[in-house]
Each structure stands twice: as structure tokens, then as C-alpha cells.
C-alpha angles and dihedrals in degrees: 000000000000122000134202106283119221090208112027116204094215128066122196125219130184140160129254091256086078091081093215111163112249095241091058093047089053094044093054099035095243117171115219130203110201122236112233122241120206117208113173106305093343125102110197133181113234111247093006110057093012126043121205089250092053091049093056092044089056098039093092095037127113092280119055108224120236131187129231138183117269115258116260091252091066090059094041090056092053095042093050092049093050094043089066090064109022133060094212138022126203112196112194120191149180113282114291088226090061103040143015089233094100091051093048092049090050091051091048092049091056090055093056101066093167090067128072099222130174113192110206126202107219093196086216145075137234113354089357082074091035095058091054091048092050092048091051093047093048091048091049091053089051089057100253117157123243096258091050091051093048090052089053090050093051090053094047097043094068091051098055118103127185128192132172140188120207125197096212139021090215096103096040087055093047092049091050096244092119130027121259091239094053092046093050093048092048092048090050090053092041090236117174112201122217111210137200120205111205128160088355093300125117117222131176109238096175143358119212135177102240137034093236087056089049090055091048088052090053089057091049092051092047091049089049089058099041106026108177095329119118110267140192108220139188123193110200128189142184107231092321106107097155093048089048092051091050091048090048089057089054090048091055090055095048102040137046093247117192096171129012129191123186115194151148115272093215131211097305091070100022093060087065103030099035129211115327096038112147120194138178124207120183149157133189125239 
């Protein structure tokens, strides 16, 4: 039986696309490398140079924001600092199919030979990454070794499901994830797409006529995954905290929820889904 370790051997790193609430990052000692947001000629670090509120205020401005992977130097700085204290580092990142962040972290890890770093591809986004990060951090605090933690992550990764409903296709069109013609047609028909994010790829699993119906469909999809089994669930939102809280209450009535996190998706998802996005990420125990 493992016990809480005073000095864990493994430190856990992620990026700000993981959507982990700040209090949980602090509680479990998780190091975070911020994703960069480009707005016109400005390059801003999420959560440092650019608050969530500022991001949404500028989302409909003259320059459409875009996100980019942190430079290698941002990772190198964190890895070198942690290597002075920890034997091993596990760096868990947004799906390599969705962002260059995993590749940049891998490059940075190779340039810090004094550190024993494993860079892990979550295959997911938002709290799909966050759940893996939290699992790794909790295991590290319990004194598990790196290989034991990686085995836990491999087991959990395949059980994570992520779905999202977006109120408008405007931002998906602007970001280039859906064609202008399709977006215009869907807007004309008032279609609200319901999306699944799997292995870093976005796919449309349903198209409904109203946003309330899209939210109901999210519940159906989540129930289809979890059934009556105990589940760990995150409800994420893009600048819609009250709607997310209300949806979380519905989730608690429909699923056997053992742990529930409600949090802001952040720019990495919001730049594509826009304000009002509601997502559900879950896995069964």
C-alpha cells in the first residue's frame, strides 16, 4: 500500500490548454507552461500577459486571436528548475494532432540532459488533458514511481471522452476549422453542432436546431459512455459560468458523479468554439 510521500520523486508539468482550475494546480504542485495567444502583432502568454476577461473582450476585435505553442525556452526554464529537486519529470500536453505543443516540449526535453523527462501525448484537449495531469500528480504525491504513473496514464487515457456544444459556427469558420459555406448554411438553418474530441480530432456527432437541445444531447452522449457506473466529470465553458453551473446540476442528476469540476475552457478551445461553448469531459471508475 502506498502512502503520502513527503518528497515525491516525480514532478508533473502541463500547458495551460489543460483547463485545470488554479486551486487544483496549486494543491497538487503542478507546473504550467502557458500557451501563447497571438492578437495582431502581439504575442501574449495565456494567464500571464492576457487574462481570460481580456481575451473575450478582444475576441471580436479587429484582429482575430489565434493560439500557438510556447517556445522551447519556456519549457527548458521549467524543466531545469524542476530537475534541481526531482528525479523524474512527466510533462503531459494537449494532443499532438491538435497543437505543436507536444513536439516543442519534446524538443525542449532533449536539450535538458540533466533532467529525466518523459513527454506524454494526452490525445485530448482541455480537461481531457487535465484529468491525466491530476492523476499523475496525485500518484506522484502518493509516492508512485514514474513507470507506475505512466502505466496509470495509459489505462486512463483510453477511458476519457470529451463532447462539446457550441452556440454558433462563427468562430469555427473564422479559425478555419469549418468552411465559410458550411458555416453560413448552418447559421441560416440555426443548426447547433454537437462535437466529440477524440485523439485531438474534432468530429460532429450530431446537429440539432436549438442550443438547449444540444445540451440535452451532451447529457445523452455522456450517459451513453458512463451508464450507471461511477464517473469523474468536468463541465467546461467559454465565458459562460452560470450556464455551466446550471448544466453541472443537470449532470449530477443524470450521472453517478463521484467527482465534478466546473471550469473555464480558456483561449485554446474558445478561439474555435467562441463564447457560450459548453463541454463535458468524463471517465468512469
